[in-house]
TORKOL-4160 file (C-alpha; in steps of 0.2 Angstrom, whole numbers, padded with zeros to 4 digits, m for minus):
160
<pt num="1" X="0150" Y="m0215" Z="0446"/>
<pt num="2" X="0132" Y="m0217" Z="0446"/>
<pt num="3" X="0131" Y="m0198" Z="0449"/>
<pt num="4" X="0143" Y="m0195" Z="0434"/>
<pt num="5" X="0132" Y="m0206" Z="0423"/>
<pt num="6" X="0117" Y="m0197" Z="0429"/>
<pt num="7" X="0125" Y="m0180" Z="0426"/>
<pt num="8" X="0130" Y="m0186" Z="0409"/>
<pt num="9" X="0113" Y="m0192" Z="0405"/>
<pt num="10" X="0106" Y="m0175" Z="0411"/>
<pt num="11" X="0118" Y="m0166" Z="0400"/>
<pt num="12" X="0114" Y="m0177" Z="0385"/>
<pt num="13" X="0096" Y="m0174" Z="0388"/>
<pt num="14" X="0099" Y="m0155" Z="0389"/>
<pt num="15" X="0109" Y="m0156" Z="0373"/>
<pt num="16" X="0096" Y="m0167" Z="0364"/>
<pt num="17" X="0083" Y="m0154" Z="0370"/>
<pt num="18" X="0094" Y="m0140" Z="0363"/>
<pt num="19" X="0096" Y="m0149" Z="0347"/>
<pt num="20" X="0078" Y="m0152" Z="0346"/>
<pt num="21" X="0073" Y="m0134" Z="0349"/>
<pt num="22" X="0086" Y="m0129" Z="0336"/>
<pt num="23" X="0079" Y="m0141" Z="0323"/>
<pt num="24" X="0061" Y="m0135" Z="0328"/>
<pt num="25" X="0067" Y="m0117" Z="0324"/>
<pt num="26" X="0074" Y="m0123" Z="0307"/>
<pt num="27" X="0058" Y="m0132" Z="0303"/>
<pt num="28" X="0048" Y="m0116" Z="0307"/>
<pt num="29" X="0060" Y="m0107" Z="0295"/>
<pt num="30" X="0058" Y="m0120" Z="0282"/>
<pt num="31" X="0039" Y="m0119" Z="0284"/>
<pt num="32" X="0039" Y="m0100" Z="0281"/>
<pt num="33" X="0050" Y="m0103" Z="0266"/>
<pt num="34" X="0038" Y="m0116" Z="0259"/>
<pt num="35" X="0023" Y="m0104" Z="0262"/>
<pt num="36" X="0033" Y="m0090" Z="0253"/>
<pt num="37" X="0037" Y="m0102" Z="0239"/>
<pt num="38" X="0018" Y="m0107" Z="0237"/>
<pt num="39" X="0014" Y="m0088" Z="0237"/>
<pt num="40" X="0027" Y="m0085" Z="0223"/>
<pt num="41" X="0020" Y="m0100" Z="0214"/>
<pt num="42" X="0003" Y="m0093" Z="0215"/>
<pt num="43" X="0009" Y="m0076" Z="0209"/>
<pt num="44" X="0018" Y="m0084" Z="0195"/>
<pt num="45" X="0003" Y="m0094" Z="0190"/>
<pt num="46" X="m0007" Y="m0078" Z="0190"/>
<pt num="47" X="0006" Y="m0069" Z="0179"/>
<pt num="48" X="0006" Y="m0084" Z="0168"/>
<pt num="49" X="m0013" Y="m0083" Z="0166"/>
<pt num="50" X="m0012" Y="m0064" Z="0163"/>
<pt num="51" X="0001" Y="m0068" Z="0149"/>
<pt num="52" X="m0010" Y="m0081" Z="0142"/>
<pt num="53" X="m0025" Y="m0069" Z="0142"/>
<pt num="54" X="m0014" Y="m0055" Z="0134"/>
<pt num="55" X="m0008" Y="m0068" Z="0121"/>
<pt num="56" X="m0026" Y="m0073" Z="0117"/>
<pt num="57" X="m0032" Y="m0055" Z="0116"/>
<pt num="58" X="m0017" Y="m0051" Z="0104"/>
<pt num="59" X="m0020" Y="m0066" Z="0093"/>
<pt num="60" X="m0039" Y="m0061" Z="0092"/>
<pt num="61" X="m0034" Y="m0043" Z="0088"/>
<pt num="62" X="m0023" Y="m0049" Z="0074"/>
<pt num="63" X="m0036" Y="m0061" Z="0067"/>
<pt num="64" X="m0050" Y="m0048" Z="0068"/>
<pt num="65" X="m0042" Y="m0032" Z="0064"/>
<pt num="66" X="m0024" Y="m0032" Z="0059"/>
<pt num="67" X="m0025" Y="m0046" Z="0046"/>
<pt num="68" X="m0040" Y="m0039" Z="0037"/>
<pt num="69" X="m0032" Y="m0022" Z="0037"/>
<pt num="70" X="m0016" Y="m0030" Z="0029"/>
<pt num="71" X="m0026" Y="m0039" Z="0017"/>
<pt num="72" X="m0036" Y="m0024" Z="0012"/>
<pt num="73" X="m0019" Y="m0014" Z="0011"/>
<pt num="74" X="m0012" Y="m0028" Z="m0001"/>
<pt num="75" X="m0028" Y="m0027" Z="m0012"/>
<pt num="76" X="m0027" Y="m0008" Z="m0012"/>
<pt num="77" X="m0009" Y="m0009" Z="m0018"/>
<pt num="78" X="m0013" Y="m0022" Z="m0031"/>
<pt num="79" X="m0027" Y="m0010" Z="m0037"/>
<pt num="80" X="m0015" Y="0005" Z="m0037"/>
<pt num="81" X="m0003" Y="m0005" Z="m0048"/>
<pt num="82" X="m0017" Y="m0009" Z="m0060"/>
<pt num="83" X="m0022" Y="0009" Z="m0060"/>
<pt num="84" X="m0005" Y="0015" Z="m0062"/>
<pt num="85" X="m0003" Y="0003" Z="m0077"/>
<pt num="86" X="m0019" Y="0009" Z="m0085"/>
<pt num="87" X="m0014" Y="0027" Z="m0083"/>
<pt num="88" X="0003" Y="0023" Z="m0091"/>
<pt num="89" X="m0007" Y="0015" Z="m0106"/>
<pt num="90" X="m0019" Y="0030" Z="m0107"/>
<pt num="91" X="m0004" Y="0042" Z="m0107"/>
<pt num="92" X="0004" Y="0032" Z="m0121"/>
<pt num="93" X="m0012" Y="0032" Z="m0131"/>
<pt num="94" X="m0014" Y="0051" Z="m0129"/>
<pt num="95" X="0004" Y="0053" Z="m0135"/>
<pt num="96" X="0000" Y="0043" Z="m0150"/>
<pt num="97" X="m0016" Y="0053" Z="m0153"/>
<pt num="98" X="m0006" Y="0069" Z="m0151"/>
<pt num="99" X="0007" Y="0063" Z="m0163"/>
<pt num="100" X="m0006" Y="0058" Z="m0176"/>
<pt num="101" X="m0015" Y="0075" Z="m0174"/>
<pt num="102" X="0001" Y="0085" Z="m0176"/>
<pt num="103" X="0004" Y="0075" Z="m0192"/>
<pt num="104" X="m0014" Y="0078" Z="m0198"/>
<pt num="105" X="m0012" Y="0096" Z="m0195"/>
<pt num="106" X="0004" Y="0097" Z="m0205"/>
<pt num="107" X="m0004" Y="0087" Z="m0219"/>
<pt num="108" X="m0018" Y="0099" Z="m0219"/>
<pt num="109" X="m0007" Y="0114" Z="m0219"/>
<pt num="110" X="0003" Y="0107" Z="m0234"/>
<pt num="111" X="m0014" Y="0102" Z="m0243"/>
<pt num="112" X="m0021" Y="0120" Z="m0240"/>
<pt num="113" X="m0005" Y="0127" Z="m0248"/>
<pt num="114" X="m0005" Y="0115" Z="m0262"/>
<pt num="115" X="m0024" Y="0118" Z="m0264"/>
<pt num="116" X="m0021" Y="0137" Z="m0265"/>
<pt num="117" X="m0008" Y="0135" Z="m0279"/>
<pt num="118" X="m0019" Y="0122" Z="m0288"/>
<pt num="119" X="m0034" Y="0134" Z="m0287"/>
<pt num="120" X="m0024" Y="0148" Z="m0294"/>
<pt num="121" X="m0018" Y="0137" Z="m0308"/>
<pt num="122" X="m0036" Y="0131" Z="m0311"/>
<pt num="123" X="m0043" Y="0148" Z="m0311"/>
<pt num="124" X="m0030" Y="0154" Z="m0323"/>
<pt num="125" X="m0036" Y="0140" Z="m0335"/>
<pt num="126" X="m0054" Y="0143" Z="m0333"/>
<pt num="127" X="m0066" Y="0157" Z="m0339"/>
<pt num="128" X="m0060" Y="0172" Z="m0329"/>
<pt num="129" X="m0076" Y="0182" Z="m0334"/>
<pt num="130" X="m0089" Y="0170" Z="m0329"/>
<pt num="131" X="m0079" Y="0164" Z="m0314"/>
<pt num="132" X="m0080" Y="0146" Z="m0321"/>
<pt num="133" X="m0064" Y="0137" Z="m0314"/>
<pt num="134" X="m0067" Y="0121" Z="m0324"/>
<pt num="135" X="m0069" Y="0104" Z="m0317"/>
<pt num="136" X="m0051" Y="0103" Z="m0310"/>
<pt num="137" X="m0053" Y="0120" Z="m0302"/>
<pt num="138" X="m0070" Y="0115" Z="m0294"/>
<pt num="139" X="m0062" Y="0099" Z="m0287"/>
<pt num="140" X="m0047" Y="0108" Z="m0280"/>
<pt num="141" X="m0058" Y="0121" Z="m0272"/>
<pt num="142" X="m0068" Y="0107" Z="m0264"/>
<pt num="143" X="m0053" Y="0098" Z="m0257"/>
<pt num="144" X="m0045" Y="0114" Z="m0251"/>
<pt num="145" X="m0061" Y="0119" Z="m0242"/>
<pt num="146" X="m0061" Y="0102" Z="m0234"/>
<pt num="147" X="m0043" Y="0103" Z="m0227"/>
<pt num="148" X="m0044" Y="0122" Z="m0223"/>
<pt num="149" X="m0061" Y="0119" Z="m0214"/>
<pt num="150" X="m0054" Y="0104" Z="m0204"/>
<pt num="151" X="m0039" Y="0115" Z="m0199"/>
<pt num="152" X="m0050" Y="0129" Z="m0193"/>
<pt num="153" X="m0060" Y="0116" Z="m0183"/>
<pt num="154" X="m0044" Y="0109" Z="m0176"/>
<pt num="155" X="m0038" Y="0127" Z="m0171"/>
<pt num="156" X="m0055" Y="0131" Z="m0163"/>
<pt num="157" X="m0054" Y="0115" Z="m0153"/>
<pt num="158" X="m0036" Y="0118" Z="m0147"/>
<pt num="159" X="m0040" Y="0136" Z="m0141"/>
<pt num="160" X="m0055" Y="0130" Z="m0131"/>
């Protein structure tokens, strides 16, 4: 029985040694896993640092370049709106001036025609031999020259 207990103790020691070796192997594997995890952690920290640097660079780029460009673009658009409004106002004014010029041209044509008729009538009443048209005839002739002269000047301006 002593031998049996001795054999049993030896078997238990061999078993304990085998379990210890196995645990030792598992601990070695765990150490390798921990080393890998630390390397992964270091890589993640490096990547996080690169992301922070990229974010800071992007933020600086936005502040220094993109935002001023956007502000400048906004101001340009505002100026363009003002210019477009001014052009519309100028166009409207030119249309009004054109309409007035057309009406003046029509009035000048009517006055010239009426003046010619009045000159004819005034001449008929005046002294035909001396060419004296009388006071009314002279006045009508002056007014007619004024309108006919403005019409000629207007036509010369338009042809240029």
